C-alpha positions in Angstrom: 109.7 74.2 107.7 108.8 70.5 107.4 105.8 68.6 108.7 105.3 64.8 108.8 102.2 62.7 109.3 100.9 59.2 108.9 97.4 57.7 108.7 95.3 54.9 107.2 92.8 56.3 104.8 89.2 55.3 105.7 85.8 55.5 103.9 84.8 58.3 106.4 87.8 60.4 105.2 86.8 60.0 101.6 83.1 60.7 102.4 84.1 63.8 104.4 86.2 65.1 101.5 83.3 64.6 99.1 80.8 66.3 101.4 83.1 69.3 101.7 83.2 69.8 97.9 80.9 72.6 96.9 79.9 71.0 93.5 78.9 67.8 95.3 76.8 69.7 97.9 75.1 71.7 95.2 74.3 68.6 93.1 72.8 66.8 96.2 70.7 69.8 97.0 69.4 70.1 93.5 68.6 66.4 93.3 66.8 66.5 96.6 64.8 69.5 95.3 63.9 67.7 92.1 62.8 64.6 93.9 60.7 66.6 96.4 59.1 68.5 93.5 58.2 65.2 91.7 56.9 63.8 95.0 54.7 66.9 95.4 53.4 66.5 91.9 52.6 62.9 92.4 51.0 63.3 95.8 48.9 66.3 94.9 47.3 64.9 91.8 43.6 65.0 91.2 42.9 62.1 93.6 45.9 62.9 95.8 46.4 64.4 99.2 45.4 67.9 100.1 48.0 70.5 99.1 49.4 71.2 102.5 49.8 67.5 103.4 51.3 66.8 100.0 53.8 69.7 100.4 54.7 68.4 103.9 55.3 64.8 102.6 57.3 66.1 99.6 59.5 68.2 101.9 60.0 65.2 104.2 61.0 63.1 101.2 63.5 65.7 99.9 65.0 66.2 103.3 65.2 62.5 104.0 67.0 61.9 100.7 69.4 64.8 101.3 70.2 63.5 104.8 71.1 60.0 103.3 73.9 61.5 101.2 76.6 60.9 103.8 75.6 57.3 104.1 75.5 56.9 100.3 78.9 58.6 99.9 80.4 56.4 102.7 79.1 53.3 101.0 80.6 54.3 97.7 83.9 55.1 99.4 83.9 51.7 101.1 83.5 49.9 97.8 86.3 52.0 96.2 88.7 51.4 99.1 87.8 47.7 99.2 89.5 47.3 95.8 92.8 48.5 97.3 95.4 46.5 99.2 95.8 47.4 102.9 99.3 48.8 102.3 98.0 51.3 99.7 95.8 52.9 102.4 98.6 53.4 104.9 99.8 56.8 103.9 102.8 58.9 105.0 102.8 62.6 104.4 105.6 65.1 104.2 104.9 68.8 103.8 107.7 71.3 102.9 108.0 74.9 101.6 108.2 73.5 98.1 105.2 71.2 98.2 104.1 67.9 99.6 104.9 64.2 99.3 102.7 61.2 99.9 103.8 57.6 100.0 102.4 54.2 100.6 103.7 50.6 100.2 103.5 50.8 96.4 103.6 54.5 95.4 105.3 57.7 96.1 104.3 61.1 94.7 105.5 64.7 95.1 103.4 67.8 94.2 104.5 71.4 94.1 102.2 73.9 95.8 101.9 75.9 92.6 100.5 72.9 90.7 97.5 72.5 93.0 94.1 73.8 91.7 92.8 74.6 95.2 92.1 73.0 98.5 89.1 72.4 100.9 89.1 72.0 104.6 86.5 69.8 106.2 86.0 69.1 109.9 88.3 66.0 109.8 90.2 66.4 106.5 92.1 68.5 104.1 91.3 67.8 100.4 94.0 69.1 98.0 92.8 69.5 94.5 95.4 68.0 92.2 93.4 68.5 89.0 90.0 69.8 88.1 88.3 66.5 89.2 90.8 64.8 91.6 91.6 65.4 95.2 94.3 64.1 97.6 92.6 63.4 100.9 94.7 64.1 104.0 93.0 63.2 107.3 93.7 65.7 110.1 94.4 62.8 112.5 97.6 62.2 110.5 99.1 65.4 111.9 99.7 66.8 115.4 97.3 69.6 116.3 100.0 72.3 115.8 100.9 70.7 112.4 97.2 71.0 111.3 97.4 74.8 112.0 100.7 75.1 110.3 99.4 73.2 107.2 96.3 75.4 107.0 98.6 78.5 107.1 100.8 77.0 104.3 97.8 76.2 102.2 96.4 79.7 102.6 99.7 81.3 101.6 100.9 79.0 98.8 97.8 77.6 97.0 95.9 80.0 94.8 92.6 78.6 93.5 92.5 78.5 89.7 89.6 80.2 88.2 87.8 79.0 85.0 86.5 81.3 82.4 82.8 82.0 83.0 80.6 80.7 80.2 77.0 81.8 79.6 75.8 78.4 80.8 77.9 78.6 83.9 76.6 82.0 84.8 73.0 81.1 84.4 73.0 77.4 85.0 70.8 77.6 88.2 68.3 79.7 86.3 68.3 77.2 83.4 68.0 74.2 85.7 65.1 75.9 87.6 63.3 76.5 84.3 63.8 72.9 83.3 62.4 71.8 86.7 59.3 74.0 86.3 58.8 72.7 82.8 59.0 69.1 84.1 56.5 70.0 86.8 54.0 71.1 84.2 54.7 68.1 82.0 54.1 65.7 84.9 51.0 67.7 85.9 49.5 67.3 82.5 50.4 63.6 82.3 48.7 62.8 85.6 45.7 65.1 85.4 42.4 63.8 84.2 41.1 65.2 80.9 
């Protein structure tokens, strides 16, 4: 079995890959929650808005910031891709039973399926996790529709996600972060309340 594809990597591809990554999604949700909580605290101070109106405004601020994430990711991706030469973004892909190869005008790389840490599929991309923090983005438009299905099957069969040992912080991080958020809420409340 051998699949071939070719595409020019775009900022949308990179942003799609980042939006598909669970850690990025969780971080964006948490940041939107923190900003909404801070907005609620500031809006509902002693001389502030009534509680229901302040809550509505804070929720709108949090949702507004969360909805801007795609735009912000795309802007960051454009800046990153602008530093590359055009030939570096024109990628050719080759998928075999042993692994995959990518090549451009100035680089060629081969990766065995077993060395991948995992993979993510988004609506328009596959993101192959080559290390704990790095992904190889493969736009689906680079492949024929039947090749997209074949690649998905290969990834499901050959790539086993690597698991990390669960630490105490990792197990309870959301509880710890919520406790910190509540503590910050009370700190801000005491700072902005009249004595």
